C-alpha positions in Angstrom: 1.0 6.5 -13.0 0.2 9.1 -10.4 1.3 8.7 -6.8 -2.2 8.4 -5.4 -2.9 5.6 -7.9 0.1 3.6 -6.8 -0.8 3.5 -3.0 -4.4 2.2 -2.9 -5.0 1.7 0.8 -3.4 1.0 4.2 -3.7 -2.5 5.6 -4.7 -2.4 9.2 -4.3 -5.8 10.9 -3.0 -6.9 14.2 0.3 -8.0 12.6 0.8 -4.7 10.7 0.1 -2.7 13.9 2.8 -4.7 15.8 5.2 -4.1 12.9 4.4 -0.4 13.1 5.1 -0.2 16.8 8.2 -2.4 16.9 10.0 -1.7 13.6 8.4 1.4 12.1 7.0 -0.6 9.2 3.8 0.3 7.4 1.8 -2.0 5.1 -0.1 -0.9 2.0 -2.1 -2.4 -0.8 -0.4 -1.1 -4.0 -1.0 -1.2 -7.7 0.2 -4.6 -9.1 2.1 -2.8 -11.9 4.1 -0.6 -9.5 7.8 -1.4 -8.7 9.8 -0.7 -5.5 11.1 2.6 -6.8 7.7 3.9 -7.7 6.3 2.8 -4.4 9.1 4.6 -2.5 8.5 7.8 -4.4 4.8 7.6 -3.9 5.0 7.1 -0.1 7.6 9.8 0.3 5.5 12.4 -1.6 2.1 11.4 -0.3 3.0 11.3 3.4 6.2 13.5 3.4 8.4 10.9 5.1 11.8 9.3 4.4 11.6 5.6 3.2 14.5 3.3 4.0 13.3 0.0 2.4 10.4 -1.4 0.5 9.5 -5.1 0.4 6.7 -6.3 -2.0 4.6 -9.4 -2.1 2.2 -10.6 -4.8 -0.8 -12.2 -3.0 -2.6 -14.9 -5.0 -6.4 -14.7 -5.0 -8.1 -17.5 -3.1 -10.6 -19.9 -4.6 -14.0 -19.6 -3.0 -17.1 -21.8 -3.5 -20.7 -20.8 -3.3 -22.8 -23.9 -3.8 -21.9 -25.4 -7.1 -20.2 -22.2 -8.4 -16.4 -22.0 -8.0 -15.1 -18.4 -8.0 -11.9 -16.7 -7.3 -10.9 -13.5 -5.4 -8.6 -11.1 -7.2 -4.9 -11.2 -6.8 -3.2 -8.1 -5.4 0.2 -6.7 -4.4 1.2 -5.8 -0.8 4.1 -3.5 0.1 5.8 -3.3 3.5 7.5 0.1 3.8 10.2 0.7 6.4 10.6 4.4 7.4 13.6 6.2 8.7 13.9 6.6 12.5 11.8 9.6 13.6 9.5 9.4 10.6 5.9 8.3 11.1 2.6 8.4 9.2 -0.2 10.2 11.0 -2.8 8.0 9.2 -2.3 5.3 11.8 -2.4 7.4 14.9 -5.2 6.5 17.3 -5.7 3.0 15.9 
C-alpha cells in the first residue's frame, strides 16, 4: 500500500483543533487495513515530520433510517498522531 493511500484525509473538528493546539496531536481518517507502523511511516514521509505516537480507533458505521428503508453508514478507521515537539503540519495552518 502506498503512503498516500494510507492517509485518506485530515479530520477538522473543534475537538481535533483543540488537541492540535494543546498537545500537538493531529487526527486523520486512514485505510482500515493499515496498522500503527504503516500509519507512522506514511505521516512521516508525506508531511516530513517526526511522529512520537499513534493511537487508532475503529469507528462503527451508524444506522440511518429514511422512511421505511433502514440503511447503514460505512465503518472507518481514525488515527490520532502525536508529533515530536517542534514538528507541525502546515496543512492545518489558518484553520
